[in-house]
Backbone as numpy.savetxt, mean C-alpha at the origin, in Angstrom:
# Nx Ny Nz CAx CAy CAz Cx Cy Cz
20.25 -2.46 -28.40 19.99 -1.14 -27.95 20.52 -0.52 -27.27
21.24 0.65 -27.59 22.03 1.42 -26.64 21.18 1.73 -25.43
21.84 1.87 -24.40 21.22 2.38 -23.29 20.65 3.86 -23.22
19.64 4.04 -22.61 19.16 5.47 -22.52 19.49 6.07 -21.27
19.97 7.09 -21.20 20.50 8.13 -20.55 19.28 8.35 -19.37
19.59 8.00 -18.15 18.81 8.38 -17.03 17.91 9.49 -16.81
18.61 10.53 -17.24 17.88 11.76 -17.34 16.71 11.86 -18.35
17.11 10.98 -19.65 16.21 10.94 -20.66 14.75 10.31 -20.14
14.95 9.19 -19.34 13.60 8.28 -18.78 13.06 9.40 -17.70
13.60 10.07 -16.90 12.88 10.82 -16.03 12.26 11.87 -16.99
12.91 12.50 -17.73 12.05 13.79 -18.87 10.78 12.98 -19.50
11.08 11.62 -19.73 9.92 11.16 -20.54 8.73 10.91 -19.57
9.08 10.54 -18.69 8.12 9.98 -17.49 7.31 11.53 -17.16
8.30 12.44 -16.84 7.45 13.72 -16.36 6.51 14.20 -17.54
6.78 14.19 -18.94 6.33 14.17 -19.85 4.86 13.78 -19.85
4.88 12.38 -19.45 3.87 11.54 -19.63 2.94 11.81 -18.65
3.58 12.12 -17.53 2.77 12.52 -16.28 1.58 13.84 -16.61
2.37 14.66 -17.29 1.58 15.99 -17.41 0.52 15.43 -18.61
1.14 14.65 -19.61 0.17 14.45 -20.61 -1.23 13.60 -19.85
-1.25 12.61 -19.19 -2.07 12.12 -18.72 -3.18 12.70 -17.57
-2.26 13.68 -16.91 -3.14 14.78 -16.00 -3.91 15.60 -16.73
-3.38 15.92 -18.03 -4.23 17.24 -18.91 -5.48 16.08 -19.66
-5.23 14.77 -19.36 -6.52 14.35 -20.32 -7.78 13.67 -19.18
-7.12 13.82 -17.87 -7.83 13.47 -16.97 -9.77 13.90 -16.68
-9.22 15.24 -16.78 -10.82 16.00 -16.72 -11.67 15.53 -18.12
-11.10 15.13 -18.82 -12.02 15.12 -20.07 -12.14 13.25 -20.16
-11.82 12.54 -19.07 -12.17 11.00 -19.12 -13.42 10.68 -18.19
-14.52 10.89 -18.42 -15.28 10.79 -17.01 -15.61 9.43 -16.51
-15.27 8.35 -17.27 -15.14 7.10 -16.45 -13.88 6.88 -15.55
-12.81 7.92 -15.64 -11.51 8.10 -14.47 -12.15 8.90 -13.27
-12.75 10.23 -13.88 -13.44 10.75 -12.83 -14.40 10.09 -12.14
-15.26 9.24 -12.62 -16.23 8.52 -11.77 -15.49 7.44 -10.97
-14.35 6.95 -11.07 -13.49 6.06 -10.42 -13.25 6.88 -9.01
-12.28 7.93 -9.38 -11.64 8.59 -8.11 -12.85 9.31 -7.21
-14.19 9.65 -7.77 -15.08 10.06 -7.32 -15.46 8.66 -6.45
-15.86 7.57 -6.71 -16.26 6.48 -6.07 -15.06 6.01 -5.02
-13.99 6.40 -5.13 -12.84 6.09 -4.26 -12.81 7.34 -3.03
-13.42 8.45 -3.14 -13.40 9.63 -2.30 -12.64 10.32 -2.70
-11.66 10.37 -3.60 -10.33 11.56 -3.96 -10.53 12.02 -5.35
-11.75 12.52 -5.49 -11.75 13.29 -6.92 -11.31 14.26 -6.53
-11.13 15.04 -5.23 -10.44 16.32 -5.07 -8.69 16.14 -5.35
-8.08 14.74 -5.49 -6.73 14.87 -5.89 -6.86 15.47 -7.36
-7.64 15.58 -8.21 -7.83 16.01 -9.59 -7.00 17.34 -9.52
-5.94 17.65 -10.28 -5.05 18.95 -10.29 -4.26 19.27 -8.97
-4.23 18.45 -8.01 -3.41 18.60 -7.07 -1.89 17.85 -7.39
-1.00 18.20 -6.24 0.26 17.64 -6.20 0.42 16.02 -6.45
-1.10 15.17 -6.06 -0.78 13.62 -6.55 -0.74 13.27 -7.96
-1.09 14.45 -8.86 -1.20 14.33 -10.33 -1.60 13.05 -10.91
-2.77 12.66 -10.34 -3.64 11.49 -11.17 -3.77 11.95 -12.50
-3.79 10.74 -13.22 -4.29 11.44 -14.55 -4.90 10.06 -15.42
-5.26 10.32 -16.74 -5.87 9.16 -17.30 -5.02 9.01 -18.76
-4.87 7.68 -19.22 -4.23 6.99 -19.90 -5.06 6.56 -20.98
-5.31 7.24 -22.11 -6.15 6.93 -23.21 -6.30 5.76 -23.64
-7.82 5.17 -24.49 -7.72 4.14 -25.03 -6.65 3.71 -26.02
-6.28 4.66 -26.97 -6.08 4.47 -28.09 -4.37 3.87 -28.13
-4.10 2.91 -29.17 -3.07 2.03 -28.73 -1.74 3.18 -28.64
-1.72 4.08 -29.38 -0.50 4.89 -29.58 -0.66 6.41 -28.93
-1.67 6.57 -28.10 -1.84 8.02 -27.91 -0.65 8.74 -27.26
-0.13 8.15 -26.47 1.01 8.76 -25.59 2.21 8.52 -26.64
2.69 7.82 -26.97 3.48 7.76 -28.16 3.56 8.70 -29.36
2.32 9.05 -29.53 2.20 9.95 -30.89 2.41 11.35 -29.97
1.90 11.59 -28.58 2.36 12.84 -28.14 3.64 13.32 -28.17
4.22 12.11 -27.54 5.62 12.46 -27.00 6.84 12.27 -28.03
6.40 11.49 -29.15 7.37 11.93 -30.26 7.43 13.02 -30.83
6.07 13.51 -30.80 5.98 15.02 -31.48 6.81 15.99 -30.38
7.04 15.61 -29.52 7.94 16.49 -28.74 9.52 16.16 -28.50
9.80 15.26 -29.20 11.23 14.97 -29.46 11.60 13.61 -28.77
10.79 13.15 -28.17 10.99 11.77 -27.49 11.30 10.26 -28.79
12.05 9.45 -28.46 12.22 8.64 -29.54 11.35 7.20 -28.74
11.00 6.52 -29.65 10.06 5.31 -29.25 11.37 4.42 -28.55
12.45 4.34 -28.87 13.27 3.61 -28.17 13.44 4.08 -26.33
13.34 5.34 -26.49 13.49 5.99 -25.05 12.07 5.59 -24.34
10.96 5.96 -24.96 9.78 5.39 -24.39 9.49 4.26 -23.90
10.21 3.08 -24.51 10.20 1.62 -24.40 11.18 1.70 -22.70
12.01 2.38 -23.04 13.15 2.06 -21.80 12.72 2.71 -20.48
11.48 3.46 -20.81 11.25 4.26 -19.79 10.22 3.62 -19.21
9.49 2.56 -19.95 8.30 1.74 -19.32 7.17 2.33 -19.95
6.93 3.24 -20.78 6.00 4.20 -21.18 5.36 3.10 -22.40
5.89 2.34 -23.02 5.50 1.88 -24.44 6.52 0.15 -24.27
5.64 -0.57 -25.09 6.49 -2.03 -25.31 6.21 -2.58 -26.57
6.62 -3.50 -26.97 6.21 -4.11 -28.59 5.38 -5.04 -28.17
4.28 -4.75 -29.17 2.97 -5.84 -29.36 3.60 -7.03 -29.76
2.75 -8.08 -29.98 2.88 -9.55 -30.26 3.38 -9.24 -32.01
3.06 -8.38 -32.74 3.19 -7.99 -34.19 4.23 -7.15 -34.48
5.00 -6.54 -33.35 6.17 -5.90 -33.25 6.09 -4.38 -33.38
4.83 -4.17 -33.23 4.54 -2.46 -33.40 4.54 -2.02 -31.90
5.14 -0.87 -31.87 5.46 0.07 -30.52 3.79 0.43 -30.31
3.74 0.06 -28.76 2.16 0.44 -28.31 2.57 0.86 -27.30
1.35 1.84 -26.71 1.29 2.54 -24.99 1.06 1.17 -24.10
1.94 1.10 -23.07 1.91 0.39 -22.19 0.58 0.71 -21.40
0.62 2.05 -20.88 -0.90 1.84 -20.29 -2.08 2.61 -21.26
-3.26 1.93 -21.28 -4.46 2.15 -21.79 -5.63 1.92 -21.03
-6.35 2.94 -21.21 -7.54 3.07 -20.63 -7.39 2.73 -19.31
-6.60 3.43 -18.70 -6.11 3.42 -16.97 -6.48 4.36 -16.26
-6.76 4.84 -15.13 -6.27 5.97 -14.27 -4.82 5.48 -13.71
-3.92 6.62 -14.01 -2.95 6.42 -13.82 -2.00 7.54 -12.50
-1.09 6.66 -11.73 -1.03 7.66 -10.66 0.65 7.56 -10.64
1.31 8.80 -10.86 2.84 8.78 -10.78 3.60 8.48 -9.80
4.59 7.83 -9.83 5.70 7.44 -8.51 6.75 8.03 -8.80
7.07 8.88 -7.43 8.23 10.05 -7.75 9.43 9.41 -6.86
10.88 9.85 -7.37 11.56 9.12 -6.39 11.90 10.27 -5.48
13.04 10.08 -4.69 13.14 11.17 -3.50 13.60 12.22 -3.98
13.77 12.28 -5.25 14.67 13.73 -5.69 13.08 14.64 -6.28
12.11 13.92 -6.17 10.61 14.31 -6.67 10.48 14.19 -8.24
11.26 13.31 -8.94 11.34 13.23 -10.17 10.29 11.76 -10.51
9.57 11.86 -11.38 8.44 11.08 -11.89 9.32 10.05 -12.65
9.33 8.63 -12.02 10.42 7.54 -12.27 8.95 6.36 -13.00
8.16 6.62 -12.54 7.19 5.17 -12.88 5.62 5.44 -12.91
4.68 4.62 -12.99 3.19 4.86 -12.48 2.84 3.50 -12.20
1.53 3.58 -11.60 0.74 2.74 -11.44 -0.88 3.02 -11.81
-1.64 1.96 -12.76 -2.45 2.24 -13.62 -3.61 1.15 -13.39
-4.73 1.82 -12.44 -6.18 1.01 -12.23 -6.81 0.85 -13.69
-7.03 -0.17 -14.12 -7.75 -0.73 -15.38 -9.40 -0.11 -15.24
-9.95 0.24 -16.20 -11.30 0.72 -16.37 -12.19 0.03 -17.43
-11.36 -0.99 -18.03 -12.25 -1.50 -18.98 -12.95 -2.62 -18.43
-12.66 -3.10 -17.40 -13.50 -4.38 -16.94 -13.06 -5.73 -17.42
-12.11 -5.57 -18.67 -12.05 -6.97 -19.13 -11.46 -7.93 -18.18
-12.21 -9.41 -18.28 -11.54 -10.19 -17.44 -9.67 -10.67 -17.71
-9.29 -10.05 -19.10 -7.76 -10.50 -19.21 -7.13 -9.61 -19.09
-7.60 -8.33 -18.32 -6.93 -6.99 -17.90 -6.41 -7.44 -16.67
-5.48 -6.88 -16.12 -4.37 -6.98 -15.07 -5.05 -5.82 -14.21
-5.95 -6.17 -12.86 -6.76 -4.80 -12.58 -5.60 -3.44 -12.03
-4.31 -4.27 -11.83 -3.36 -2.89 -11.46 -2.48 -3.54 -12.65
-1.75 -2.43 -13.05 -0.31 -2.56 -13.92 0.52 -1.48 -13.38
1.56 -1.72 -12.94 2.90 -1.31 -12.90 4.10 -0.99 -13.90
4.71 0.17 -13.99 5.61 0.30 -14.59 6.96 -0.99 -14.38
7.25 -1.35 -15.66 8.24 -2.71 -15.56 9.80 -1.94 -15.01
10.60 -2.72 -14.23 11.86 -2.32 -13.93 12.42 -1.56 -15.29
12.99 -0.41 -14.68 13.70 0.31 -15.70 15.08 0.75 -15.08
15.89 1.26 -15.53 17.12 2.04 -15.30 16.90 2.89 -13.95
15.88 3.43 -13.94 15.27 4.45 -13.16 14.42 4.20 -12.01
13.79 2.88 -12.12 12.50 2.51 -11.18 12.55 1.11 -11.17
12.40 0.61 -9.50 12.36 -0.70 -9.33 11.49 -0.85 -8.07
10.32 -1.35 -8.58 8.92 -1.19 -7.50 9.22 -1.93 -6.06
10.13 -2.94 -6.33 10.52 -3.04 -4.85 11.15 -2.28 -3.89
11.54 -1.22 -4.62 12.33 -0.07 -3.38 11.94 1.36 -3.88
10.46 1.24 -4.09 9.55 2.56 -4.68 8.59 2.41 -3.32
8.28 3.79 -2.75 7.09 4.05 -2.03 6.66 5.20 -2.67
4.92 4.84 -3.17 4.04 6.04 -3.62 3.96 6.95 -2.54
4.09 8.14 -3.05 4.02 9.31 -2.16 4.89 9.71 -1.11
6.21 8.86 -0.82 7.24 9.03 0.08 7.90 10.58 -0.18
8.60 10.60 -1.58 9.30 11.81 -1.94 8.29 13.04 -2.01
7.21 13.01 -2.54 6.52 14.39 -2.49 5.97 14.74 -1.27
5.87 14.09 -0.56 5.16 14.53 1.19 6.39 15.12 1.80
7.64 14.72 1.80 9.03 15.07 2.68 9.46 16.25 2.13
9.29 16.42 0.77 9.64 17.48 -0.06 8.89 18.74 0.27
7.38 18.61 0.79 6.53 19.68 1.11 6.86 20.03 2.63
7.22 19.06 3.25 7.46 19.39 4.73 8.82 20.09 5.44
8.63 21.33 6.13 9.62 21.63 7.13 10.45 20.37 7.45
11.50 20.33 7.35 12.75 19.36 8.15 12.25 18.78 9.51
12.20 19.99 10.18 11.91 19.72 11.66 10.21 18.88 11.91
9.44 18.91 10.79 8.50 18.24 10.69 8.51 16.95 10.62
9.40 16.36 10.41 9.59 14.92 9.95 9.74 14.24 11.33
10.50 14.76 12.35 10.20 13.90 13.52 9.19 13.79 14.55
7.91 14.30 13.78 6.86 14.22 14.34 5.79 13.28 13.73
6.43 12.76 12.56 5.59 12.11 11.66 5.16 10.59 12.07
3.84 9.92 11.71 3.93 8.55 11.56 3.60 8.26 10.11
4.23 7.12 10.18 4.27 6.55 8.34 3.12 5.61 8.65
2.21 5.67 7.57 1.18 4.90 7.38 1.13 3.98 5.80
1.52 2.98 5.84 1.87 1.91 4.76 0.52 1.37 4.59
0.16 1.70 3.26 -1.48 0.82 2.69 -0.78 0.00 1.31
-1.92 -0.38 0.41 -1.68 -1.36 -0.56 -1.65 -0.46 -2.12
-2.51 0.64 -1.85 -2.25 1.31 -3.34 -2.15 2.72 -3.22
-2.28 3.36 -4.34 -2.44 4.86 -4.39 -3.61 5.38 -4.10
-4.58 5.09 -4.22 -6.27 5.52 -3.83 -6.13 5.18 -2.46
-5.55 4.13 -1.69 -5.60 4.14 -0.21 -4.51 5.44 0.28
-3.49 5.41 -0.30 -2.61 6.46 0.20 -3.12 7.93 0.30
-3.91 8.11 -0.84 -4.52 9.38 -0.75 -5.39 9.85 -0.11
-6.81 8.32 0.21 -7.50 8.67 0.88 -6.84 9.03 2.34
-6.05 8.03 2.70 -5.48 8.35 4.28 -5.37 9.75 4.26
-4.12 10.53 3.27 -3.91 11.48 3.64 -5.09 12.40 4.08
-6.44 12.13 2.96 -7.52 13.35 3.29 -7.99 13.06 4.25
-8.17 11.70 4.99 -8.58 11.32 6.38 -7.74 12.24 7.46
-6.51 11.95 7.78 -5.46 12.10 8.77 -5.18 13.66 8.56
-5.25 14.17 7.53 -4.81 15.79 7.45 -5.59 16.79 7.75
-6.90 16.31 8.05 -7.97 17.34 8.46 -7.58 17.74 9.77
-6.99 18.92 9.97 -6.58 19.34 11.03 -5.32 19.14 11.65
-4.80 18.04 11.37 -3.54 17.63 12.10 -2.25 17.12 10.75
-2.00 17.83 10.04 -1.26 17.69 8.88 0.25 16.95 8.99
0.82 17.51 10.70 2.09 16.82 10.89 2.59 15.95 11.09
1.02 14.83 11.61 0.70 14.04 12.09 1.32 12.42 11.21
0.99 12.62 10.23 1.24 11.28 9.08 1.69 11.49 7.64
2.36 10.37 7.57 2.86 10.19 5.99 2.26 8.86 5.31
1.23 9.00 4.83 0.94 7.79 3.94 1.61 7.61 2.68
2.19 6.16 2.45 2.80 5.67 1.38 2.06 4.54 0.92
2.18 4.05 -0.38 1.60 3.13 -0.70 2.56 1.86 -1.38
2.63 0.43 -1.45 3.42 -0.11 -1.98 3.23 -0.10 -3.80
3.92 -0.21 -4.27 3.62 -0.42 -5.77 3.66 -1.73 -6.61
2.64 -2.32 -6.12 2.25 -3.33 -6.84 3.41 -4.65 -6.35
3.95 -4.79 -5.30 4.66 -5.54 -4.70 4.37 -6.02 -3.08
4.55 -6.37 -2.45 4.79 -6.91 -0.98 5.97 -6.10 -0.48
5.72 -5.77 0.81 6.72 -4.95 1.54 8.17 -5.76 1.60
9.09 -5.10 1.27 10.66 -5.42 1.46 11.31 -4.90 2.44
12.37 -5.16 2.37 13.66 -4.62 3.33 14.06 -3.60 2.72
14.05 -3.14 1.28 14.52 -2.13 0.57 13.43 -0.82 0.86
12.10 -1.14 1.25 10.78 -0.46 1.54 11.52 0.33 2.66
11.90 -0.64 3.88 12.25 -0.37 5.31 13.45 0.51 5.15
14.37 0.06 4.25 15.81 0.88 4.53 15.40 2.05 3.88
14.68 2.42 2.76 14.04 3.60 2.49 13.61 4.57 3.42
12.65 3.97 4.08 12.10 4.95 5.20 13.21 4.92 6.15
13.97 4.23 6.52 15.10 4.29 7.57 16.00 5.31 7.24
15.98 5.38 5.95 17.32 6.32 5.29 16.65 7.81 5.31
15.61 8.17 5.09 15.09 9.41 5.14 14.55 9.97 6.37
13.83 8.65 7.17 13.16 9.34 8.41 14.18 8.43 9.67
15.18 9.16 10.04 16.58 8.06 10.71 15.67 8.05 12.06
14.87 8.69 12.67 14.52 8.66 13.96 13.48 7.47 14.01
13.32 6.88 13.10 12.15 5.62 12.77 11.11 6.05 14.01
10.19 6.68 13.19 8.90 7.11 13.69 7.83 5.78 13.92
6.55 5.95 14.50 5.88 5.25 14.42 5.45 4.55 13.33
5.30 3.02 12.77 4.91 2.56 11.38 3.51 1.85 11.48
2.54 2.62 10.97 1.41 1.94 10.81 0.96 1.29 9.60
0.78 -0.16 9.59 0.32 -0.75 8.45 -1.25 -1.05 8.10
-1.55 -0.68 7.50 -3.22 -0.90 7.08 -3.45 -1.56 5.90
-3.94 -2.53 5.85 -4.30 -3.81 5.01 -5.44 -3.92 4.67
-6.03 -3.92 3.42 -7.41 -4.44 2.97 -8.22 -5.15 3.77
-9.23 -5.41 3.96 -10.23 -6.42 4.68 -10.42 -7.49 3.94
-9.55 -8.43 3.33 -9.76 -9.32 2.42 -8.58 -10.47 2.63
-8.92 -11.61 2.12 -7.99 -12.84 2.12 -6.57 -12.35 1.78
-6.53 -11.57 0.99 -5.24 -11.65 0.53 -4.60 -10.25 1.29
-5.43 -9.42 2.08 -4.75 -8.51 3.20 -4.07 -9.14 4.19
-4.77 -10.82 4.48 -4.75 -11.00 5.94 -3.46 -12.16 5.15
-3.09 -12.80 4.34 -2.10 -13.17 4.03 -0.77 -12.44 3.82
-0.86 -11.26 3.17 0.18 -10.46 3.33 0.84 -9.81 4.65
-0.24 -9.81 5.53 0.30 -9.62 6.88 1.21 -10.43 7.47
0.27 -11.82 7.29 1.29 -12.98 7.96 2.42 -13.01 6.92
2.91 -12.47 5.97 3.92 -12.44 5.23 5.08 -11.62 5.82
4.55 -10.04 6.13 5.25 -9.36 6.47 5.88 -9.23 7.93
5.14 -10.14 8.52 5.39 -10.00 10.27 7.02 -10.16 10.60
7.58 -10.96 10.22 9.20 -11.23 10.22 9.99 -9.87 9.67
9.60 -9.21 8.66 10.38 -7.98 8.41 9.87 -6.61 9.21
8.20 -6.60 9.75 8.24 -5.71 10.38 8.53 -5.21 11.85
9.11 -6.63 12.09 9.50 -6.86 13.58 10.87 -6.31 13.64
11.75 -6.03 12.36 12.99 -5.58 12.43 12.95 -3.81 12.17
11.75 -3.37 12.47 11.88 -1.77 12.30 11.94 -1.25 13.76
13.02 -0.35 13.92 13.44 -0.04 15.25 12.40 0.90 16.21
11.67 1.40 15.50 10.42 2.06 16.29 9.25 1.12 16.56
8.00 2.04 16.88 6.80 1.27 17.18 5.94 0.73 15.93
5.36 -0.52 16.01 4.87 -0.70 14.36 3.47 -1.21 15.17
2.53 -0.84 14.34 1.39 -1.07 14.41 0.71 -1.35 13.35
-0.50 -2.45 13.41 -0.99 -2.81 12.18 -2.48 -2.88 12.30
-3.39 -2.95 11.53 -4.99 -2.74 11.33 -5.27 -3.52 10.15
-6.23 -4.18 10.44 -7.34 -5.23 9.65 -8.66 -4.27 9.52
-9.11 -4.31 8.33 -10.08 -3.44 8.11 -11.37 -4.32 7.89
-12.33 -3.65 7.92 -13.69 -4.67 8.06 -13.72 -5.37 6.40
-14.34 -6.42 6.92 -14.43 -7.20 5.53 -14.40 -6.76 4.29
-13.66 -6.74 3.47 -13.80 -6.12 1.80 -13.80 -4.39 1.86
-13.15 -4.23 3.31 -12.62 -2.73 2.86 -11.42 -2.14 2.74
-11.14 -1.03 2.12 -9.81 -0.52 2.10 -10.24 1.00 2.39
-8.96 1.63 2.79 -9.18 2.92 2.78 -9.87 3.85 2.34
-9.66 3.53 0.93 -10.52 4.54 0.04 -12.03 4.13 -0.21
-12.64 3.12 0.26 -13.89 2.59 0.47 -14.67 3.31 1.89
-13.67 3.07 2.64 -13.82 3.75 4.19 -14.47 5.38 3.78
-12.98 5.84 3.39 -13.56 7.52 2.59 -14.59 7.79 2.22
-14.99 6.87 0.85 -16.11 7.45 0.06 -17.46 7.08 0.98
-17.45 5.93 1.81 -18.69 5.37 2.28 -19.02 6.44 3.88
-17.85 6.87 4.58 -18.18 7.49 5.92 -17.66 8.65 6.03
-17.07 9.48 5.22 -16.23 10.48 5.17 -15.13 10.89 6.02
-14.19 11.98 5.86 -13.01 11.80 6.16 -12.73 11.20 7.95
-13.80 12.23 8.52 -13.95 11.88 10.28 -14.17 10.59 10.72
-15.42 9.99 10.00 -15.53 8.58 10.68 -14.81 7.75 10.15
-14.20 7.92 8.52 -13.32 6.63 8.31 -12.29 6.60 8.92
-11.41 7.94 9.56 -10.40 7.68 10.02 -10.77 7.16 11.92
-11.93 7.37 12.27 -12.30 7.00 13.57 -11.93 5.35 13.23
-12.60 4.80 12.35 -12.57 3.51 12.24 -11.16 2.66 11.90
-10.59 3.48 11.18 -9.15 3.10 10.64 -8.27 2.78 11.98
-8.23 4.30 12.69 -7.39 4.15 13.78 -7.63 3.30 15.00
-9.27 3.06 15.28 -9.77 2.39 15.99 -9.08 0.86 15.97
-8.74 0.43 14.85 -8.40 -0.79 14.75 -6.91 -0.96 14.58
-6.22 -0.18 14.73 -4.75 0.08 14.90 -4.55 -0.80 16.33
-3.58 -1.61 16.15 -3.29 -2.54 17.26 -1.59 -2.86 17.70
-0.85 -2.70 18.55 0.41 -3.26 18.65 0.74 -4.57 17.33
1.85 -4.59 16.84 2.15 -5.63 16.02 1.69 -6.95 16.42
2.15 -7.11 17.74 2.01 -8.81 18.21 0.48 -8.89 18.80
-0.48 -8.15 18.98 -1.58 -8.20 19.11 -2.34 -8.24 17.84
-2.04 -7.60 16.82 -2.59 -7.38 15.48 -2.24 -9.21 14.81
-1.21 -9.51 15.10 -0.76 -10.75 14.79 -1.70 -11.57 15.31
-1.93 -11.72 17.02 -2.59 -12.45 17.14 -4.32 -12.31 16.45
-4.74 -11.34 16.47 -6.04 -11.23 15.93 -6.17 -11.83 14.52
-5.06 -11.52 13.76 -5.38 -12.18 12.29 -4.98 -13.73 12.39
-4.37 -14.46 13.36 -4.23 -16.00 13.55 -5.81 -16.47 13.90
-6.27 -15.41 14.89 -7.66 -15.95 15.02 -8.55 -15.91 14.22
-8.43 -14.82 13.37 -9.79 -14.68 12.27 -9.35 -15.89 11.46
-7.87 -16.35 11.18 -7.55 -17.38 10.05 -8.66 -18.65 10.75
-8.10 -19.09 12.09 -8.86 -20.09 12.56 -10.12 -20.09 12.79
-10.83 -19.28 12.97 -12.26 -18.72 13.04 -12.54 -19.55 14.36
-12.69 -19.24 15.29 -13.00 -19.73 16.84 -14.56 -20.28 16.70
-15.44 -19.64 15.88 -17.36 -19.92 16.05 -16.99 -21.05 15.68
-16.03 -21.68 14.62 -16.17 -22.90 14.13 -15.48 -24.35 14.72
-14.64 -23.83 15.41 -13.77 -24.65 16.12 -14.57 -25.56 17.57
-14.28 -26.81 17.66 -14.76 -27.37 18.75 -13.96 -27.61 19.62
-13.92 -26.67 20.32 -12.47 -26.73 21.75 -12.72 -27.49 22.66
-13.82 -28.51 22.91 -13.81 -29.71 23.57 -12.67 -30.55 23.28
-12.63 -30.68 21.75 -11.55 -31.56 21.39 -9.99 -31.19 21.62
-9.09 -32.41 22.45 -8.24 -31.87 22.72 -7.36 -31.67 21.62
-7.07 -32.25 20.12 -6.41 -32.31 19.11 -6.87 -30.75 18.46
-7.81 -30.05 18.80 -8.07 -28.62 18.59 -7.56 -28.00 19.05
-7.65 -28.09 20.67 -6.98 -26.92 21.47 -5.22 -26.90 21.23
-4.86 -28.10 20.76 -3.52 -28.25 20.72 -3.13 -27.48 19.52
-3.96 -27.56 18.40 -3.48 -26.85 16.99 -4.12 -25.29 17.57
-4.70 -24.79 18.47 -4.79 -23.43 18.41 -3.77 -22.86 19.28
-3.38 -23.80 20.32 -2.18 -23.30 21.11 -0.64 -22.87 20.39
-0.68 -24.04 19.66 0.58 -24.13 18.45 0.36 -22.73 17.70
-0.85 -22.34 17.04 -1.24 -21.25 16.10 -0.58 -19.78 17.09
-1.36 -19.56 17.82 -1.13 -18.22 18.85 0.01 -18.19 19.62
1.09 -19.35 19.93 1.89 -19.43 20.97 3.35 -18.33 20.45
3.49 -18.27 19.20 4.52 -17.43 18.69 4.40 -15.93 18.99
3.00 -15.34 19.19 2.63 -14.27 19.24 3.22 -13.94 20.75
2.85 -14.95 21.54 3.62 -14.66 23.14 4.94 -14.73 23.29
5.15 -15.64 22.86 6.99 -16.00 22.76 7.61 -14.92 22.35
7.03 -13.72 21.33 7.97 -12.83 20.85 7.43 -11.71 21.49
6.65 -11.54 22.16 6.36 -10.32 23.03 5.71 -10.47 24.52
6.84 -10.94 25.14 6.24 -11.58 26.54 5.92 -10.56 27.68
6.27 -9.03 27.09 5.79 -8.10 27.72 4.12 -7.69 27.62
3.79 -8.26 26.57 2.45 -7.89 26.16 1.61 -9.27 26.44
1.85 -10.47 27.27 1.22 -11.61 27.49 -0.12 -11.76 28.10
-0.28 -10.54 29.10 -1.57 -10.39 29.42 -2.32 -9.79 28.48
-2.24 -8.90 27.86 -3.20 -8.46 26.76 -3.26 -9.68 25.92
-2.31 -10.22 25.42 -2.64 -11.54 24.41 -3.48 -12.32 25.11
-3.35 -12.53 26.38 -4.16 -13.56 26.93 -5.43 -13.34 26.95
-5.64 -11.96 27.65 -7.22 -11.62 27.58 -7.50 -11.56 26.02
-7.09 -11.31 25.36 -7.89 -11.22 24.02 -8.18 -12.46 23.35
-7.09 -13.25 23.47 -7.46 -14.77 22.88 -8.65 -15.28 23.68
-8.62 -14.99 25.24 -9.68 -15.57 25.99 -10.94 -15.29 25.55
-10.95 -13.98 24.99 -12.48 -13.43 24.66 -12.76 -14.24 23.24
-12.13 -14.20 22.63 -12.06 -14.87 21.01 -12.37 -15.97 21.39
-11.71 -16.92 22.11 -12.11 -18.36 22.13 -13.05 -18.60 23.09
-13.52 -17.79 24.03 -14.53 -18.17 24.73 -14.00 -19.14 25.81
-13.19 -19.24 26.47 -12.30 -19.70 27.18 -11.99 -19.05 28.38
-11.75 -19.75 29.37 -11.16 -19.07 30.84 -9.74 -18.43 30.34
-9.55 -17.48 30.97 -7.74 -16.90 30.55 -6.67 -18.01 31.25
-7.31 -18.58 32.23 -6.39 -19.64 32.56 -5.97 -21.05 32.06
-6.77 -21.29 31.32 -7.05 -22.32 30.25 -6.03 -22.06 28.88
-6.16 -20.86 28.59 -5.38 -20.27 27.27 -4.09 -20.13 28.07
-3.71 -19.08 28.99 -2.22 -19.31 29.38 -1.79 -20.70 29.71
-2.57 -21.64 30.36 -1.81 -22.65 30.51 -1.38 -23.64 29.18
-2.47 -23.24 28.27 -1.86 -23.94 26.75 -0.95 -23.33 26.44
-0.85 -22.19 26.45 0.74 -21.61 25.52 1.71 -21.84 26.41
1.36 -21.57 27.84 3.04 -22.17 28.63 3.25 -23.58 28.14
2.12 -24.66 28.17 2.87 -25.86 27.53 3.65 -25.61 26.10
3.10 -25.07 25.51 3.79 -25.36 23.71 5.16 -24.42 24.33
5.18 -23.46 25.01 6.14 -22.41 25.05 7.57 -23.80 25.54
7.30 -24.38 26.48 7.91 -25.63 27.16 8.27 -26.73 26.55
7.42 -26.65 25.51 7.54 -28.10 24.64 8.78 -28.22 24.13
């Protein structure tokens, strides 16, 4: 198969985004989903959420009538070959969110399943194409920067969340009355990568504060643990927040409204070393530990000492937090950490 020109891939994705957006108001299940996430207001906005119909070839039929070939749609990640060789739509019965590059061209999509079928992945992302690589793409970044005056970029805080509904929710929470303060961006179905930070550094060269807001579940906590070494390479301020159990920004918005949801989220932001300590203590679950046992104490000291070693200037705050969580005197906590550092 001959390569397809990148301009044709972008054109196909733009046409698909318009098609999906036009279908959304007529898809009650999709509208209900957005309403449950607190972001029904995004319909018809520049976020351009859409709906991919159930029909196997709905998008293919529409775009081929408009002059695109099946080969172009497959190359764009909009269609693929089924087991029988027939070309079918890649996204079906999903709420879809277009992903833009830094030129504001649509290069891919994230789709949220509406069928509830166990075999269907909850989220589906455009596969790697000539114009899209999810490990180097951030949902929302290009469009938001394009809408800003360049002088405003110096004032921003970047908020990194896990999915597109969360980015839209954070935008609604924090843009009420202070739109210059935040640019929420979402990962596109992958973990945070050096390419993501390089993209932010390229377009926000003054390295503004970076706030990472992860879902309040086991997956969110595990993601944070993996991201810490990378986040420490960001030249600016880094904060992180763990949301309440099973919560994410969209559910906070839907359940509490913009003002209260933003207070909850911002109230949980901590400097990276402090957030790391809180994550480690959450994992250890101090309420279940018998800290009278020497072996248990050694295990706790070894787990939390890297936080102190990496941020000696925050030692007092880290010690105080660990003391409260472990219900131990501060001097015992600090003595245990000092022993581990010296070991």
